[in-house]
C-alpha positions as CSV (number, residue, x, y, z in Angstrom):
1,M,180.8,56.9,116.1
2,D,180.1,57.2,119.8
3,A,178.1,60.0,121.4
4,R,181.2,61.9,122.8
5,R,183.0,61.9,119.4
6,A,179.7,63.0,117.7
7,L,179.3,65.9,120.2
8,G,182.9,67.0,119.5
9,R,182.5,66.8,115.8
10,Y,179.3,68.9,116.1
11,G,181.1,71.5,118.1
12,E,183.9,71.7,115.5
13,D,181.4,72.1,112.8
14,L,179.8,75.0,114.7
15,A,183.3,76.5,115.3
16,V,184.2,76.3,111.6
17,R,181.0,78.2,110.8
18,R,181.7,80.8,113.4
19,L,185.2,81.4,112.2
20,A,184.0,81.7,108.6
21,E,181.4,84.2,109.6
22,A,184.2,86.2,111.2
23,G,186.0,86.3,107.9
24,M,188.6,83.6,108.6
25,T,189.6,80.9,106.1
26,V,189.9,77.4,107.5
27,L,193.1,75.8,106.2
28,A,192.8,72.4,108.0
29,R,190.7,70.5,110.4
30,N,192.0,67.8,112.8
31,W,195.6,68.2,111.5
32,R,197.9,65.7,113.1
33,C,201.6,65.3,113.6
34,R,203.5,62.9,115.9
35,D,203.0,65.4,118.9
36,G,199.3,65.6,118.7
37,E,196.4,67.2,116.8
38,L,195.2,70.7,116.1
39,D,191.4,71.0,115.9
40,I,191.3,73.9,113.4
41,V,194.1,75.8,111.6
42,A,192.8,79.0,109.9
43,R,194.0,82.3,108.4
44,D,192.8,85.6,109.7
45,A,194.0,88.3,107.3
46,D,197.8,87.8,107.4
47,A,197.9,85.8,110.7
48,L,197.8,82.1,111.3
49,V,195.2,81.0,113.9
50,V,195.5,77.7,115.8
51,C,192.0,77.1,117.2
52,E,191.2,74.7,120.0
53,V,187.5,73.7,120.2
54,K,185.9,72.5,123.4
55,T,182.3,71.3,123.4
56,R,180.2,70.4,126.5
57,R,176.6,69.6,127.1
58,A,174.9,72.1,129.4
59,G,175.1,70.9,133.0
60,P,177.2,71.1,136.2
61,Y,180.5,70.7,134.3
62,E,183.1,73.4,134.0
63,H,182.7,75.9,131.1
64,P,184.4,74.6,128.0
65,L,186.7,77.6,127.8
66,A,188.1,76.8,131.3
67,A,189.4,73.5,129.9
68,V,192.4,75.3,128.2
69,R,194.9,75.5,131.0
70,P,198.6,76.5,130.7
71,G,199.6,72.9,129.9
72,K,197.2,72.7,127.0
73,A,198.3,76.1,125.8
74,G,201.9,75.0,125.8
75,R,201.0,71.9,123.8
76,L,199.1,74.1,121.3
77,R,202.2,76.3,120.9
78,L,204.3,73.2,120.2
79,L,201.8,71.9,117.6
80,A,201.7,75.3,116.0
81,E,205.5,75.1,115.6
82,C,205.1,71.7,113.9
83,W,202.6,73.2,111.5
84,L,204.9,76.1,110.7
85,E,207.9,73.8,110.1
86,R,205.8,71.8,107.5
87,H,204.1,74.8,105.9
88,G,206.8,77.3,105.3
89,G,207.3,79.2,108.5
90,P,205.3,82.0,110.2
91,P,203.2,84.4,108.2
92,P,203.7,88.2,108.3
93,G,200.9,88.6,110.8
94,G,202.3,86.0,113.2
95,V,200.5,83.2,115.0
96,R,197.6,83.4,117.3
97,I,195.9,80.8,119.5
98,D,192.2,81.0,119.9
99,V,189.6,78.9,121.7
100,V,186.0,78.2,120.6
101,G,183.8,77.0,123.4
102,V,180.5,75.4,122.6
103,V,177.7,74.6,125.1
104,V,174.9,72.4,123.9
105,P,171.7,72.7,125.9
106,D,169.1,69.9,126.2
107,R,166.8,72.2,124.3
108,G,167.4,75.2,122.1
109,A,170.3,76.6,120.2
110,P,173.9,75.9,121.2
111,V,176.0,78.8,122.6
112,V,179.2,79.4,120.7
113,E,182.0,81.7,122.1
114,H,185.1,82.6,120.3
115,I,188.0,83.9,122.4
116,K,191.0,85.3,120.5
117,G,194.6,85.2,121.6
118,V,194.4,83.0,124.7
119,A,198.1,82.0,124.7
């Protein structure tokens, strides 16, 4: 596995831990359909949560949360619809799109931010 993929996997592992600590249940990781991939699909009470994970090393790059622009949000909505078609439709609590941003410094603990309802 190359370094970039390993970093992404590490960020997803941290995101799963953060979501579980928040009381969510992870239903799927890296779920794929013909239109793309959802990083994490989870349940938060009676809502379905589609969670995009963005991981970056600390440095002069944009913050990982800034990487989810309107085009990406639209794609996440499309992928959420695919999930719902294959898994019985929307839950009573509806569907929410969250983003988890992970910044990994050269030294010290990573910073994990969870933003709910971005799109």
